[in-house]
N, C-alpha and C positions, 0 to 999 in steps of 0.2 A: 486823815493822816495822823492827827494828834492821838486818836484812840489807838491806832496801830502801833505807834511809837511807845505809848504808855504800856500797852500789853507786852511788847517786847522787853521793856525794862522790868516789868513785873515778872516775866518768865525767867529772866536772868536771876532775880532775887530768889524766886522759888527754887531754881536749880541750885543756888548757893545754900538753901535751907534756912532762909531768914524767917524767924518766928513772927507771927502776927501780920505778915504781908497781906495786903489787900489788892484786888484788881477791880476794875469797874463792875458794878453789879449787873446782873441779868434781869431780875424782876419777873413780873407775871407773864402769862402767855401774850404773844403779840399776833395781830392779824387773824384772830380766830374767825373762821368761816365754816358754818355747818353746811356740808354738801350732801348729807343723807342721814338717815336714821342711825344715830350712834357713830357717825363719821364726821370728823372735823379736820380742816386744814389749818396750819399755823406757820408763821415765818420763823419760829424759834424752838418749838417743842415737837417731839415725836414720842409716842408711847400711849399711855392710858391715863385718864382722869375719871375719878368717881365723884359724884355729887348727889344732892337731894336730901342731905341730912347735915347735922352738926357733928363733925368727926372728932374723936378723942385720941386716935392713934392711927399711924400708918407704918407699915413695915415692908421692906423689899430687899432682895439680895441680887447681886450680879457678879460676874467674873470680869475683872478689869481687862478691857481690850488693849490691843497693841496699836499704837499710832503709826500709820504708814506715812512717813514724811518724805519719801523718796522723790516725789514730784513737786514738793513745795519749793517755791522760789526763794532765793536768798532774801532774808529779812522779812518775808511774809509770815504772818501769824495765823494759824488755824486753831480752832477750839472745838472740843467735844466734851460736854459735861454729862455725867450720869448720876442720877439722884432720885431720892424719894422725899416727899414732903407734903405739907398741908397748905391750902390756900393758893391763890394766884390764878386759878382757873375762872372764878367768878368774883374775884376780889382783887384789891390793889396791894395786898401784902402777900409775902411768901415766907414760909418757915421750912427750911430744907437743909439737907446735908448730902454730900456725895464726893465724887472724884472727877478728875479730868484726864484726858489724853490729848495733849496739845502739841503743836509743832511751831518752832521758831526756825524758819528755813528747814534744813534737813535734820535739826535736832529735836528729838521727842522729849516731852516733859510730862511727868506723872505726879499728881499731888492730890491731897484731900482738902476739903473745905466745908464750911457751913455758912448759912446766910439767913438772917432775919430781916428780909427786905421790908421797908426801905433803908434799913441800916446796911452798910457795905458788906459785901462778901469777904470772908476772912479765910485766908489760905493757912493751913496748918504747917508747922515746922516740919520739913521733910526729913530732918535728922531724927526726930522723935516719932513721927508718923509717916514712915515711908510707904510708897505705893509703887508696885511693879506690875507689868502685864502678867496675867494669869492669877493674880491675887483674888481671893474670895472676899467680897465686901458685903456687909449687911447694915442697912440704915433703918433707924426708927425715929419718928417724930411724934411726940405725945403731948397732951395738954390736960390739965386738971381744973381748968377754969381760972386758975391764978397764975400758973407758970407753964410755959411751953419749953420742952427740952428736945434737942436734936442730938442723937447719938449715932456714931459711925464706928463699926468694928471691922478691922482687917484681920480675919482669922488666920491667914497665911503668915502675916508678919507678926501677929500676936499683940495687937494694940487695940484700945478702944478710946474714943474721945467723945465727950459730952459737953454741951453748952446750953445755957438756959436764958430766957428772957421773960418779961411780963406777958401774960396772955390778955391783958386789958385791950379792948377795942379791936380784937381780932375775930374774924368770922368763923374760921375753921369750916368753911362751906365746901371744901373739896379735898380730895386726897389724890396724889399723883405718883407715877412711876415713869420717869422721863429720861430721854436723851435730848440734850439741848445744844443749840448753836447760838451762844450769846453774841457772837460777832458775825460778820457777813460770811466768813469761810468756815465750813464744817470739816474738821479733821476726818480723814479716811480711817475709820475705826474698824472696818470690816463688818462685824456684827457684834451685838451685845445681847446676852440672854438674861432677862429678869426672872426671878423665881421667888417662891415664898411671899408673894405679893398679897398682903391682907390689909384690911382697914377695920376700924371699930368706931361705933358711936355709943351713946349712953345705954342703948338697948341691946346691941349686938357686938360680940367680941370676936375679933380675928376672922372676919368673913372675907372670902375671896373677892377679887375685883368683879367677877361675874355676878356676885350676890347684889351688888349695888347698881344703881343707875350709872352707866359708864359710857364714855366716848373713846373711840380709837382715834388718835391724833397722828396725822401724817405731816411731816415737815416738808414744806415747799419753798421755793424761792419767792413766790408771791401768790397769795390766794387766788388772784384773778388770772395768773399765768403759771399754772401748776407744774413746774419742773420738780419732780419728787427728789428730795435730798436724803431723807431717811424714812423708811417705811416699816411700820410695826406689823407683825404677823398676828394671826388669830390667837386667842387665849387657849392655853392647854393646861394639863395637870389640875383639872377641876376648877379652872378659871383663875389660877394663881401664877401662871407663867406665860411668857411670850418672848419673842426675839425681834430685835430691830436691826434691819440691814441698812448699811450706808450705800447710797446710790450716786450722790453727786455732792460736790463741795459747796 
């Protein structure tokens, strides 16, 4: 209950455009269960994760979905986060940036954010960095051994935001393209299509998801009781694109 109330308060602040607002962090993948070759179930992630090397860069683009809040009960909060990032699949840190399509009751909320977990997720000032359904977003997270930088561009609204932190003691052992449910209820976002999804390491630059050892991640309510909540499709466009469909809150 406290988490839900806090999220509702944060949502009001985001709607008002408060700079530097934070909400509870999401963190790494939860409940990861391998159910087949290249297939994983999770309680909070849906999409693709690449691993097997030390990554220096990840890029991904998506079109901001519309939040369907028509069936969300009064005061209930639902969340759907869309992002690209490094770490969190085989490590306890995450360096990521993206957007959200949330509901507070029947009210939809859209905003951008970045997170260097375990530091808190930071919501961007919506008056300076607005996000609307249909916007084209592009995220990049890169590291040079000293600094890791997360950049997000909304080419529809005409803005770019970048934030950096120290790269010390970070693994950079995975790269991800994800739709996430940080809370129990996942916003009905319909579908979201990721494209231009590439990653790099010290030897290879901007290679498609399909070039790397990768897992398709399905979001379920519980790995041992797999009601599918968000389901990624097969890789297309030379291994750089895929669509995730919402199925259940």
